[in-house]
PDBQT receptor file of N, H, CA, C and O in Angstrom, charges set to zero:
ATOM      1  N   MET A   1      58.492 -46.609   1.251  1.00  0.00    +0.000 N 
ATOM      2  CA  MET A   1      58.008 -45.261   1.392  1.00  0.00    +0.000 C 
ATOM      3  C   MET A   1      58.766 -44.371   0.404  1.00  0.00    +0.000 C 
ATOM      4  O   MET A   1      59.984 -44.472   0.260  1.00  0.00    +0.000 OA
ATOM      5  N   SER A   2      58.025 -43.508  -0.264  1.00  0.00    +0.000 N 
ATOM      6  H   SER A   2      57.035 -43.426  -0.147  1.00  0.00    +0.000 HD
ATOM      7  CA  SER A   2      58.619 -42.657  -1.278  1.00  0.00    +0.000 C 
ATOM      8  C   SER A   2      59.134 -41.373  -0.657  1.00  0.00    +0.000 C 
ATOM      9  O   SER A   2      58.550 -40.832   0.283  1.00  0.00    +0.000 OA
ATOM     10  N   ARG A   3      60.248 -40.898  -1.209  1.00  0.00    +0.000 N 
ATOM     11  H   ARG A   3      60.723 -41.338  -1.973  1.00  0.00    +0.000 HD
ATOM     12  CA  ARG A   3      60.818 -39.650  -0.710  1.00  0.00    +0.000 C 
ATOM     13  C   ARG A   3      60.070 -38.444  -1.267  1.00  0.00    +0.000 C 
ATOM     14  O   ARG A   3      60.154 -37.345  -0.717  1.00  0.00    +0.000 OA
ATOM     15  N   PHE A   4      59.351 -38.649  -2.338  1.00  0.00    +0.000 N 
ATOM     16  H   PHE A   4      59.282 -39.541  -2.785  1.00  0.00    +0.000 HD
ATOM     17  CA  PHE A   4      58.661 -37.535  -2.983  1.00  0.00    +0.000 C 
ATOM     18  C   PHE A   4      57.245 -37.404  -2.451  1.00  0.00    +0.000 C 
ATOM     19  O   PHE A   4      56.577 -38.393  -2.149  1.00  0.00    +0.000 OA
ATOM     20  N   LEU A   5      56.813 -36.175  -2.347  1.00  0.00    +0.000 N 
ATOM     21  H   LEU A   5      57.356 -35.371  -2.593  1.00  0.00    +0.000 HD
ATOM     22  CA  LEU A   5      55.454 -35.923  -1.902  1.00  0.00    +0.000 C 
ATOM     23  C   LEU A   5      54.482 -36.283  -3.024  1.00  0.00    +0.000 C 
ATOM     24  O   LEU A   5      54.828 -36.193  -4.202  1.00  0.00    +0.000 OA
ATOM     25  N   PRO A   6      53.291 -36.684  -2.664  1.00  0.00    +0.000 N 
ATOM     26  CA  PRO A   6      52.324 -36.977  -3.722  1.00  0.00    +0.000 C 
ATOM     27  C   PRO A   6      52.005 -35.701  -4.519  1.00  0.00    +0.000 C 
ATOM     28  O   PRO A   6      51.957 -34.596  -3.978  1.00  0.00    +0.000 OA
ATOM     29  N   ARG A   7      51.801 -35.891  -5.756  1.00  0.00    +0.000 N 
ATOM     30  H   ARG A   7      51.840 -36.788  -6.196  1.00  0.00    +0.000 HD
ATOM     31  CA  ARG A   7      51.554 -34.760  -6.646  1.00  0.00    +0.000 C 
ATOM     32  C   ARG A   7      50.128 -34.262  -6.474  1.00  0.00    +0.000 C 
ATOM     33  O   ARG A   7      49.169 -35.030  -6.541  1.00  0.00    +0.000 OA
ATOM     34  N   ARG A   8      50.013 -32.967  -6.252  1.00  0.00    +0.000 N 
ATOM     35  H   ARG A   8      50.792 -32.342  -6.197  1.00  0.00    +0.000 HD
ATOM     36  CA  ARG A   8      48.693 -32.368  -6.110  1.00  0.00    +0.000 C 
ATOM     37  C   ARG A   8      48.136 -32.062  -7.493  1.00  0.00    +0.000 C 
ATOM     38  O   ARG A   8      48.883 -31.742  -8.418  1.00  0.00    +0.000 OA
ATOM     39  N   PRO A   9      46.838 -32.160  -7.622  1.00  0.00    +0.000 N 
ATOM     40  CA  PRO A   9      46.265 -31.801  -8.926  1.00  0.00    +0.000 C 
ATOM     41  C   PRO A   9      46.449 -30.305  -9.180  1.00  0.00    +0.000 C 
ATOM     42  O   PRO A   9      46.174 -29.474  -8.314  1.00  0.00    +0.000 OA
ATOM     43  N   THR A  10      46.910 -29.987 -10.358  1.00  0.00    +0.000 N 
ATOM     44  H   THR A  10      47.134 -30.662 -11.061  1.00  0.00    +0.000 HD
ATOM     45  CA  THR A  10      47.147 -28.585 -10.675  1.00  0.00    +0.000 C 
ATOM     46  C   THR A  10      45.875 -27.949 -11.205  1.00  0.00    +0.000 C 
ATOM     47  O   THR A  10      45.044 -28.600 -11.838  1.00  0.00    +0.000 OA
ATOM     48  N   ARG A  11      45.748 -26.663 -10.928  1.00  0.00    +0.000 N 
ATOM     49  H   ARG A  11      46.423 -26.135 -10.414  1.00  0.00    +0.000 HD
ATOM     50  CA  ARG A  11      44.602 -25.917 -11.448  1.00  0.00    +0.000 C 
ATOM     51  C   ARG A  11      44.843 -25.622 -12.912  1.00  0.00    +0.000 C 
ATOM     52  O   ARG A  11      45.979 -25.555 -13.381  1.00  0.00    +0.000 OA
ATOM     53  N   ARG A  12      43.763 -25.451 -13.603  1.00  0.00    +0.000 N 
ATOM     54  H   ARG A  12      42.840 -25.505 -13.221  1.00  0.00    +0.000 HD
ATOM     55  CA  ARG A  12      43.856 -25.121 -15.013  1.00  0.00    +0.000 C 
ATOM     56  C   ARG A  12      44.411 -23.718 -15.183  1.00  0.00    +0.000 C 
ATOM     57  O   ARG A  12      44.046 -22.800 -14.449  1.00  0.00    +0.000 OA
ATOM     58  N   ASP A  13      45.284 -23.564 -16.143  1.00  0.00    +0.000 N 
ATOM     59  H   ASP A  13      45.581 -24.310 -16.739  1.00  0.00    +0.000 HD
ATOM     60  CA  ASP A  13      45.873 -22.257 -16.388  1.00  0.00    +0.000 C 
ATOM     61  C   ASP A  13      44.830 -21.345 -17.030  1.00  0.00    +0.000 C 
ATOM     62  O   ASP A  13      44.301 -21.653 -18.099  1.00  0.00    +0.000 OA
ATOM     63  N   GLU A  14      44.539 -20.222 -16.373  1.00  0.00    +0.000 N 
ATOM     64  H   GLU A  14      44.968 -19.973 -15.505  1.00  0.00    +0.000 HD
ATOM     65  CA  GLU A  14      43.533 -19.288 -16.866  1.00  0.00    +0.000 C 
ATOM     66  C   GLU A  14      44.162 -17.951 -17.221  1.00  0.00    +0.000 C 
ATOM     67  O   GLU A  14      43.496 -16.917 -17.155  1.00  0.00    +0.000 OA
ATOM     68  N   SER A  15      45.430 -17.958 -17.594  1.00  0.00    +0.000 N 
ATOM     69  H   SER A  15      45.971 -18.798 -17.647  1.00  0.00    +0.000 HD
ATOM     70  CA  SER A  15      46.091 -16.696 -17.883  1.00  0.00    +0.000 C 
ATOM     71  C   SER A  15      45.513 -16.010 -19.111  1.00  0.00    +0.000 C 
ATOM     72  O   SER A  15      45.572 -14.784 -19.206  1.00  0.00    +0.000 OA
ATOM     73  N   GLY A  16      44.957 -16.759 -20.052  1.00  0.00    +0.000 N 
ATOM     74  H   GLY A  16      44.909 -17.755 -19.976  1.00  0.00    +0.000 HD
ATOM     75  CA  GLY A  16      44.367 -16.165 -21.244  1.00  0.00    +0.000 C 
ATOM     76  C   GLY A  16      43.009 -15.549 -20.991  1.00  0.00    +0.000 C 
ATOM     77  O   GLY A  16      42.519 -14.788 -21.826  1.00  0.00    +0.000 OA
ATOM     78  N   MET A  17      42.396 -15.849 -19.883  1.00  0.00    +0.000 N 
ATOM     79  H   MET A  17      42.794 -16.467 -19.205  1.00  0.00    +0.000 HD
ATOM     80  CA  MET A  17      41.069 -15.315 -19.593  1.00  0.00    +0.000 C 
ATOM     81  C   MET A  17      41.115 -13.802 -19.432  1.00  0.00    +0.000 C 
ATOM     82  O   MET A  17      40.200 -13.114 -19.883  1.00  0.00    +0.000 OA
ATOM     83  N   THR A  18      42.142 -13.275 -18.810  1.00  0.00    +0.000 N 
ATOM     84  H   THR A  18      42.885 -13.834 -18.443  1.00  0.00    +0.000 HD
ATOM     85  CA  THR A  18      42.190 -11.838 -18.626  1.00  0.00    +0.000 C 
ATOM     86  C   THR A  18      42.316 -11.133 -19.973  1.00  0.00    +0.000 C 
ATOM     87  O   THR A  18      41.731 -10.068 -20.170  1.00  0.00    +0.000 OA
ATOM     88  N   THR A  19      43.061 -11.706 -20.883  1.00  0.00    +0.000 N 
ATOM     89  H   THR A  19      43.537 -12.571 -20.723  1.00  0.00    +0.000 HD
ATOM     90  CA  THR A  19      43.206 -11.107 -22.203  1.00  0.00    +0.000 C 
ATOM     91  C   THR A  19      41.879 -11.094 -22.937  1.00  0.00    +0.000 C 
ATOM     92  O   THR A  19      41.526 -10.092 -23.558  1.00  0.00    +0.000 OA
ATOM     93  N   SER A  20      41.146 -12.183 -22.875  1.00  0.00    +0.000 N 
ATOM     94  H   SER A  20      41.433 -12.997 -22.370  1.00  0.00    +0.000 HD
ATOM     95  CA  SER A  20      39.855 -12.218 -23.572  1.00  0.00    +0.000 C 
ATOM     96  C   SER A  20      38.849 -11.294 -22.895  1.00  0.00    +0.000 C 
ATOM     97  O   SER A  20      38.007 -10.703 -23.572  1.00  0.00    +0.000 OA
ATOM     98  N   GLU A  21      38.919 -11.159 -21.585  1.00  0.00    +0.000 N 
ATOM     99  H   GLU A  21      39.603 -11.639 -21.036  1.00  0.00    +0.000 HD
ATOM    100  CA  GLU A  21      38.021 -10.237 -20.896  1.00  0.00    +0.000 C 
ATOM    101  C   GLU A  21      38.323  -8.797 -21.293  1.00  0.00    +0.000 C 
ATOM    102  O   GLU A  21      37.402  -8.003 -21.484  1.00  0.00    +0.000 OA
ATOM    103  N   TYR A  22      39.597  -8.453 -21.418  1.00  0.00    +0.000 N 
ATOM    104  H   TYR A  22      40.346  -9.098 -21.263  1.00  0.00    +0.000 HD
ATOM    105  CA  TYR A  22      39.949  -7.118 -21.885  1.00  0.00    +0.000 C 
ATOM    106  C   TYR A  22      39.469  -6.901 -23.314  1.00  0.00    +0.000 C 
ATOM    107  O   TYR A  22      39.010  -5.811 -23.654  1.00  0.00    +0.000 OA
ATOM    108  N   ALA A  23      39.570  -7.917 -24.143  1.00  0.00    +0.000 N 
ATOM    109  H   ALA A  23      39.943  -8.802 -23.867  1.00  0.00    +0.000 HD
ATOM    110  CA  ALA A  23      39.125  -7.787 -25.539  1.00  0.00    +0.000 C 
ATOM    111  C   ALA A  23      37.618  -7.544 -25.598  1.00  0.00    +0.000 C 
ATOM    112  O   ALA A  23      37.157  -6.681 -26.345  1.00  0.00    +0.000 OA
ATOM    113  N   VAL A  24      36.864  -8.291 -24.826  1.00  0.00    +0.000 N 
ATOM    114  H   VAL A  24      37.239  -8.992 -24.219  1.00  0.00    +0.000 HD
ATOM    115  CA  VAL A  24      35.407  -8.109 -24.818  1.00  0.00    +0.000 C 
ATOM    116  C   VAL A  24      35.052  -6.732 -24.259  1.00  0.00    +0.000 C 
ATOM    117  O   VAL A  24      34.157  -6.064 -24.776  1.00  0.00    +0.000 OA
ATOM    118  N   GLY A  25      35.735  -6.316 -23.229  1.00  0.00    +0.000 N 
ATOM    119  H   GLY A  25      36.463  -6.859 -22.809  1.00  0.00    +0.000 HD
ATOM    120  CA  GLY A  25      35.491  -4.994 -22.661  1.00  0.00    +0.000 C 
ATOM    121  C   GLY A  25      35.841  -3.877 -23.628  1.00  0.00    +0.000 C 
ATOM    122  O   GLY A  25      35.132  -2.874 -23.706  1.00  0.00    +0.000 OA
ATOM    123  N   THR A  26      36.925  -4.044 -24.362  1.00  0.00    +0.000 N 
ATOM    124  H   THR A  26      37.502  -4.859 -24.299  1.00  0.00    +0.000 HD
ATOM    125  CA  THR A  26      37.327  -3.042 -25.348  1.00  0.00    +0.000 C 
ATOM    126  C   THR A  26      36.318  -2.963 -26.482  1.00  0.00    +0.000 C 
ATOM    127  O   THR A  26      35.968  -1.868 -26.922  1.00  0.00    +0.000 OA
ATOM    128  N   ILE A  27      35.852  -4.095 -26.955  1.00  0.00    +0.000 N 
ATOM    129  H   ILE A  27      36.137  -4.984 -26.598  1.00  0.00    +0.000 HD
ATOM    130  CA  ILE A  27      34.841  -4.111 -28.020  1.00  0.00    +0.000 C 
ATOM    131  C   ILE A  27      33.549  -3.459 -27.528  1.00  0.00    +0.000 C 
ATOM    132  O   ILE A  27      32.913  -2.701 -28.261  1.00  0.00    +0.000 OA
ATOM    133  N   GLY A  28      33.168  -3.750 -26.303  1.00  0.00    +0.000 N 
ATOM    134  H   GLY A  28      33.684  -4.366 -25.707  1.00  0.00    +0.000 HD
ATOM    135  CA  GLY A  28      31.968  -3.135 -25.738  1.00  0.00    +0.000 C 
ATOM    136  C   GLY A  28      32.107  -1.627 -25.614  1.00  0.00    +0.000 C 
ATOM    137  O   GLY A  28      31.177  -0.889 -25.939  1.00  0.00    +0.000 OA
ATOM    138  N   ALA A  29      33.260  -1.163 -25.146  1.00  0.00    +0.000 N 
ATOM    139  H   ALA A  29      34.016  -1.762 -24.882  1.00  0.00    +0.000 HD
ATOM    140  CA  ALA A  29      33.477   0.276 -25.003  1.00  0.00    +0.000 C 
ATOM    141  C   ALA A  29      33.487   0.972 -26.361  1.00  0.00    +0.000 C 
ATOM    142  O   ALA A  29      32.955   2.073 -26.498  1.00  0.00    +0.000 OA
ATOM    143  N   CYS A  30      34.088   0.336 -27.359  1.00  0.00    +0.000 N 
ATOM    144  H   CYS A  30      34.520  -0.559 -27.247  1.00  0.00    +0.000 HD
ATOM    145  CA  CYS A  30      34.095   0.920 -28.707  1.00  0.00    +0.000 C 
ATOM    146  C   CYS A  30      32.691   0.963 -29.292  1.00  0.00    +0.000 C 
ATOM    147  O   CYS A  30      32.336   1.910 -29.994  1.00  0.00    +0.000 OA
ATOM    148  N   THR A  31      31.895  -0.054 -29.007  1.00  0.00    +0.000 N 
ATOM    149  H   THR A  31      32.183  -0.824 -28.436  1.00  0.00    +0.000 HD
ATOM    150  CA  THR A  31      30.517  -0.064 -29.492  1.00  0.00    +0.000 C 
ATOM    151  C   THR A  31      29.715   1.063 -28.866  1.00  0.00    +0.000 C 
ATOM    152  O   THR A  31      28.994   1.773 -29.566  1.00  0.00    +0.000 OA
ATOM    153  N   VAL A  32      29.830   1.233 -27.566  1.00  0.00    +0.000 N 
ATOM    154  H   VAL A  32      30.416   0.656 -26.997  1.00  0.00    +0.000 HD
ATOM    155  CA  VAL A  32      29.122   2.318 -26.888  1.00  0.00    +0.000 C 
ATOM    156  C   VAL A  32      29.600   3.667 -27.414  1.00  0.00    +0.000 C 
ATOM    157  O   VAL A  32      28.791   4.567 -27.637  1.00  0.00    +0.000 OA
ATOM    158  N   GLY A  33      30.902   3.811 -27.613  1.00  0.00    +0.000 N 
ATOM    159  H   GLY A  33      31.560   3.079 -27.432  1.00  0.00    +0.000 HD
ATOM    160  CA  GLY A  33      31.439   5.057 -28.153  1.00  0.00    +0.000 C 
ATOM    161  C   GLY A  33      30.917   5.340 -29.551  1.00  0.00    +0.000 C 
ATOM    162  O   GLY A  33      30.592   6.483 -29.874  1.00  0.00    +0.000 OA
ATOM    163  N   GLY A  34      30.832   4.303 -30.388  1.00  0.00    +0.000 N 
ATOM    164  H   GLY A  34      31.096   3.374 -30.126  1.00  0.00    +0.000 HD
ATOM    165  CA  GLY A  34      30.303   4.479 -31.737  1.00  0.00    +0.000 C 
ATOM    166  C   GLY A  34      28.844   4.896 -31.735  1.00  0.00    +0.000 C 
ATOM    167  O   GLY A  34      28.428   5.734 -32.535  1.00  0.00    +0.000 OA
ATOM    168  N   VAL A  35      28.071   4.310 -30.836  1.00  0.00    +0.000 N 
ATOM    169  H   VAL A  35      28.410   3.629 -30.186  1.00  0.00    +0.000 HD
ATOM    170  CA  VAL A  35      26.660   4.679 -30.726  1.00  0.00    +0.000 C 
ATOM    171  C   VAL A  35      26.528   6.135 -30.270  1.00  0.00    +0.000 C 
ATOM    172  O   VAL A  35      25.690   6.874 -30.787  1.00  0.00    +0.000 OA
ATOM    173  N   LEU A  36      27.347   6.542 -29.311  1.00  0.00    +0.000 N 
ATOM    174  H   LEU A  36      28.027   5.941 -28.891  1.00  0.00    +0.000 HD
ATOM    175  CA  LEU A  36      27.304   7.930 -28.842  1.00  0.00    +0.000 C 
ATOM    176  C   LEU A  36      27.702   8.906 -29.939  1.00  0.00    +0.000 C 
ATOM    177  O   LEU A  36      27.128   9.990 -30.040  1.00  0.00    +0.000 OA
ATOM    178  N   VAL A  37      28.674   8.536 -30.757  1.00  0.00    +0.000 N 
ATOM    179  H   VAL A  37      29.141   7.656 -30.674  1.00  0.00    +0.000 HD
ATOM    180  CA  VAL A  37      29.074   9.405 -31.868  1.00  0.00    +0.000 C 
ATOM    181  C   VAL A  37      27.930   9.540 -32.860  1.00  0.00    +0.000 C 
ATOM    182  O   VAL A  37      27.655  10.637 -33.346  1.00  0.00    +0.000 OA
ATOM    183  N   GLN A  38      27.263   8.436 -33.162  1.00  0.00    +0.000 N 
ATOM    184  H   GLN A  38      27.486   7.545 -32.766  1.00  0.00    +0.000 HD
ATOM    185  CA  GLN A  38      26.133   8.489 -34.093  1.00  0.00    +0.000 C 
ATOM    186  C   GLN A  38      24.998   9.355 -33.542  1.00  0.00    +0.000 C 
ATOM    187  O   GLN A  38      24.374  10.116 -34.281  1.00  0.00    +0.000 OA
ATOM    188  N   ILE A  39      24.742   9.232 -32.259  1.00  0.00    +0.000 N 
ATOM    189  H   ILE A  39      25.249   8.613 -31.659  1.00  0.00    +0.000 HD
ATOM    190  CA  ILE A  39      23.691  10.054 -31.640  1.00  0.00    +0.000 C 
ATOM    191  C   ILE A  39      24.092  11.526 -31.672  1.00  0.00    +0.000 C 
ATOM    192  O   ILE A  39      23.272  12.389 -31.983  1.00  0.00    +0.000 OA
ATOM    193  N   ALA A  40      25.360  11.812 -31.348  1.00  0.00    +0.000 N 
ATOM    194  H   ALA A  40      26.027  11.111 -31.095  1.00  0.00    +0.000 HD
ATOM    195  CA  ALA A  40      25.817  13.203 -31.309  1.00  0.00    +0.000 C 
ATOM    196  C   ALA A  40      25.805  13.842 -32.689  1.00  0.00    +0.000 C 
ATOM    197  O   ALA A  40      25.714  15.065 -32.791  1.00  0.00    +0.000 OA
ATOM    198  N   GLN A  41      25.893  13.060 -33.743  1.00  0.00    +0.000 N 
ATOM    199  H   GLN A  41      25.967  12.066 -33.660  1.00  0.00    +0.000 HD
ATOM    200  CA  GLN A  41      25.893  13.609 -35.097  1.00  0.00    +0.000 C 
ATOM    201  C   GLN A  41      24.488  13.715 -35.685  1.00  0.00    +0.000 C 
ATOM    202  O   GLN A  41      24.321  14.200 -36.804  1.00  0.00    +0.000 OA
ATOM    203  N   SER A  42      23.486  13.268 -34.947  1.00  0.00    +0.000 N 
ATOM    204  H   SER A  42      23.622  12.873 -34.038  1.00  0.00    +0.000 HD
ATOM    205  CA  SER A  42      22.128  13.315 -35.479  1.00  0.00    +0.000 C 
ATOM    206  C   SER A  42      21.559  14.733 -35.375  1.00  0.00    +0.000 C 
ATOM    207  O   SER A  42      21.983  15.527 -34.535  1.00  0.00    +0.000 OA
ATOM    208  N   GLU A  43      20.609  15.025 -36.231  1.00  0.00    +0.000 N 
ATOM    209  H   GLU A  43      20.265  14.380 -36.913  1.00  0.00    +0.000 HD
ATOM    210  CA  GLU A  43      20.039  16.369 -36.300  1.00  0.00    +0.000 C 
ATOM    211  C   GLU A  43      19.242  16.720 -35.041  1.00  0.00    +0.000 C 
ATOM    212  O   GLU A  43      19.344  17.839 -34.539  1.00  0.00    +0.000 OA
ATOM    213  N   TRP A  44      18.444  15.769 -34.523  1.00  0.00    +0.000 N 
ATOM    214  H   TRP A  44      18.361  14.860 -34.931  1.00  0.00    +0.000 HD
ATOM    215  CA  TRP A  44      17.634  16.073 -33.341  1.00  0.00    +0.000 C 
ATOM    216  C   TRP A  44      18.494  16.365 -32.121  1.00  0.00    +0.000 C 
ATOM    217  O   TRP A  44      18.126  17.194 -31.289  1.00  0.00    +0.000 OA
ATOM    218  N   PHE A  45      19.634  15.696 -32.006  1.00  0.00    +0.000 N 
ATOM    219  H   PHE A  45      19.934  15.023 -32.682  1.00  0.00    +0.000 HD
ATOM    220  CA  PHE A  45      20.536  15.949 -30.878  1.00  0.00    +0.000 C 
ATOM    221  C   PHE A  45      21.145  17.342 -31.000  1.00  0.00    +0.000 C 
ATOM    222  O   PHE A  45      21.228  18.078 -30.017  1.00  0.00    +0.000 OA
ATOM    223  N   ASN A  46      21.567  17.697 -32.207  1.00  0.00    +0.000 N 
ATOM    224  H   ASN A  46      21.499  17.098 -33.005  1.00  0.00    +0.000 HD
ATOM    225  CA  ASN A  46      22.123  19.032 -32.417  1.00  0.00    +0.000 C 
ATOM    226  C   ASN A  46      21.079  20.107 -32.142  1.00  0.00    +0.000 C 
ATOM    227  O   ASN A  46      21.403  21.142 -31.561  1.00  0.00    +0.000 OA
ATOM    228  N   ASN A  47      19.834  19.883 -32.548  1.00  0.00    +0.000 N 
ATOM    229  H   ASN A  47      19.570  19.041 -33.020  1.00  0.00    +0.000 HD
ATOM    230  CA  ASN A  47      18.761  20.842 -32.259  1.00  0.00    +0.000 C 
ATOM    231  C   ASN A  47      18.517  20.981 -30.762  1.00  0.00    +0.000 C 
ATOM    232  O   ASN A  47      18.282  22.080 -30.260  1.00  0.00    +0.000 OA
ATOM    233  N   MET A  48      18.576  19.858 -30.054  1.00  0.00    +0.000 N 
ATOM    234  H   MET A  48      18.767  18.965 -30.462  1.00  0.00    +0.000 HD
ATOM    235  CA  MET A  48      18.369  19.881 -28.611  1.00  0.00    +0.000 C 
ATOM    236  C   MET A  48      19.484  20.667 -27.918  1.00  0.00    +0.000 C 
ATOM    237  O   MET A  48      19.216  21.498 -27.050  1.00  0.00    +0.000 OA
ATOM    238  N   ILE A  49      20.720  20.404 -28.299  1.00  0.00    +0.000 N 
ATOM    239  H   ILE A  49      20.938  19.729 -29.004  1.00  0.00    +0.000 HD
ATOM    240  CA  ILE A  49      21.856  21.119 -27.703  1.00  0.00    +0.000 C 
ATOM    241  C   ILE A  49      21.778  22.607 -28.029  1.00  0.00    +0.000 C 
ATOM    242  O   ILE A  49      22.043  23.453 -27.175  1.00  0.00    +0.000 OA
ATOM    243  N   GLN A  50      21.414  22.919 -29.264  1.00  0.00    +0.000 N 
ATOM    244  H   GLN A  50      21.198  22.233 -29.958  1.00  0.00    +0.000 HD
ATOM    245  CA  GLN A  50      21.293  24.327 -29.660  1.00  0.00    +0.000 C 
ATOM    246  C   GLN A  50      20.211  25.034 -28.847  1.00  0.00    +0.000 C 
ATOM    247  O   GLN A  50      20.392  26.184 -28.446  1.00  0.00    +0.000 OA
ATOM    248  N   SER A  51      19.098  24.362 -28.603  1.00  0.00    +0.000 N 
ATOM    249  H   SER A  51      18.951  23.428 -28.928  1.00  0.00    +0.000 HD
ATOM    250  CA  SER A  51      18.038  24.984 -27.807  1.00  0.00    +0.000 C 
ATOM    251  C   SER A  51      18.463  25.193 -26.357  1.00  0.00    +0.000 C 
ATOM    252  O   SER A  51      18.065  26.174 -25.730  1.00  0.00    +0.000 OA
ATOM    253  N   VAL A  52      19.266  24.280 -25.824  1.00  0.00    +0.000 N 
ATOM    254  H   VAL A  52      19.590  23.483 -26.334  1.00  0.00    +0.000 HD
ATOM    255  CA  VAL A  52      19.778  24.448 -24.460  1.00  0.00    +0.000 C 
ATOM    256  C   VAL A  52      20.683  25.668 -24.398  1.00  0.00    +0.000 C 
ATOM    257  O   VAL A  52      20.559  26.485 -23.486  1.00  0.00    +0.000 OA
ATOM    258  N   PHE A  53      21.591  25.799 -25.358  1.00  0.00    +0.000 N 
ATOM    259  H   PHE A  53      21.691  25.135 -26.099  1.00  0.00    +0.000 HD
ATOM    260  CA  PHE A  53      22.491  26.953 -25.359  1.00  0.00    +0.000 C 
ATOM    261  C   PHE A  53      21.744  28.253 -25.632  1.00  0.00    +0.000 C 
ATOM    262  O   PHE A  53      22.151  29.306 -25.144  1.00  0.00    +0.000 OA
ATOM    263  N   ASP A  54      20.667  28.201 -26.396  1.00  0.00    +0.000 N 
ATOM    264  H   ASP A  54      20.336  27.345 -26.793  1.00  0.00    +0.000 HD
ATOM    265  CA  ASP A  54      19.878  29.409 -26.643  1.00  0.00    +0.000 C 
ATOM    266  C   ASP A  54      19.139  29.870 -25.394  1.00  0.00    +0.000 C 
ATOM    267  O   ASP A  54      18.881  31.064 -25.239  1.00  0.00    +0.000 OA
ATOM    268  N   LYS A  55      18.798  28.951 -24.505  1.00  0.00    +0.000 N 
ATOM    269  H   LYS A  55      19.008  27.981 -24.631  1.00  0.00    +0.000 HD
ATOM    270  CA  LYS A  55      18.061  29.300 -23.286  1.00  0.00    +0.000 C 
ATOM    271  C   LYS A  55      18.952  29.743 -22.149  1.00  0.00    +0.000 C 
ATOM    272  O   LYS A  55      18.448  30.292 -21.168  1.00  0.00    +0.000 OA
ATOM    273  N   ILE A  56      20.239  29.532 -22.234  1.00  0.00    +0.000 N 
ATOM    274  H   ILE A  56      20.648  29.087 -23.030  1.00  0.00    +0.000 HD
ATOM    275  CA  ILE A  56      21.163  29.892 -21.136  1.00  0.00    +0.000 C 
ATOM    276  C   ILE A  56      21.113  31.391 -20.813  1.00  0.00    +0.000 C 
ATOM    277  O   ILE A  56      21.056  31.741 -19.634  1.00  0.00    +0.000 OA
ATOM    278  N   PRO A  57      21.132  32.289 -21.805  1.00  0.00    +0.000 N 
ATOM    279  CA  PRO A  57      21.097  33.727 -21.443  1.00  0.00    +0.000 C 
ATOM    280  C   PRO A  57      19.805  34.149 -20.756  1.00  0.00    +0.000 C 
ATOM    281  O   PRO A  57      19.795  35.151 -20.041  1.00  0.00    +0.000 OA
ATOM    282  N   THR A  58      18.729  33.420 -20.951  1.00  0.00    +0.000 N 
ATOM    283  H   THR A  58      18.737  32.606 -21.532  1.00  0.00    +0.000 HD
ATOM    284  CA  THR A  58      17.447  33.819 -20.350  1.00  0.00    +0.000 C 
ATOM    285  C   THR A  58      17.282  33.298 -18.923  1.00  0.00    +0.000 C 
ATOM    286  O   THR A  58      16.272  33.588 -18.282  1.00  0.00    +0.000 OA
ATOM    287  N   LEU A  59      18.233  32.551 -18.423  1.00  0.00    +0.000 N 
ATOM    288  H   LEU A  59      19.053  32.316 -18.945  1.00  0.00    +0.000 HD
ATOM    289  CA  LEU A  59      18.092  32.003 -17.078  1.00  0.00    +0.000 C 
ATOM    290  C   LEU A  59      18.306  33.050 -15.996  1.00  0.00    +0.000 C 
ATOM    291  O   LEU A  59      17.784  32.902 -14.891  1.00  0.00    +0.000 OA
ATOM    292  N   GLY A  60      19.054  34.096 -16.284  1.00  0.00    +0.000 N 
ATOM    293  H   GLY A  60      19.478  34.216 -17.182  1.00  0.00    +0.000 HD
ATOM    294  CA  GLY A  60      19.221  35.185 -15.328  1.00  0.00    +0.000 C 
ATOM    295  C   GLY A  60      20.162  34.884 -14.189  1.00  0.00    +0.000 C 
ATOM    296  O   GLY A  60      19.896  35.296 -13.060  1.00  0.00    +0.000 OA
ATOM    297  N   PHE A  61      21.239  34.189 -14.433  1.00  0.00    +0.000 N 
ATOM    298  H   PHE A  61      21.455  33.854 -15.350  1.00  0.00    +0.000 HD
ATOM    299  CA  PHE A  61      22.213  33.916 -13.368  1.00  0.00    +0.000 C 
ATOM    300  C   PHE A  61      23.032  35.130 -13.021  1.00  0.00    +0.000 C 
ATOM    301  O   PHE A  61      23.581  35.203 -11.921  1.00  0.00    +0.000 OA
ATOM    302  N   LEU A  62      23.134  36.078 -13.916  1.00  0.00    +0.000 N 
ATOM    303  H   LEU A  62      22.688  36.018 -14.809  1.00  0.00    +0.000 HD
ATOM    304  CA  LEU A  62      24.004  37.243 -13.669  1.00  0.00    +0.000 C 
ATOM    305  C   LEU A  62      23.352  38.278 -12.847  1.00  0.00    +0.000 C 
ATOM    306  O   LEU A  62      23.959  39.310 -12.559  1.00  0.00    +0.000 OA
TER     307      LEU A  62
């Protein structure tokens, strides 16, 4: 009889998975941010925002 316990199978080390998940998430967030910047710099978006601000005084909240 052996004094040592039988060796249990070890799980695979997945410590690098969190790093790669953060990398993919960071790339995704930067991509979305870049798209939003491009949209915000477009002429139609600026015209839309300008028209919203032009209509604010006519709403009569005061």
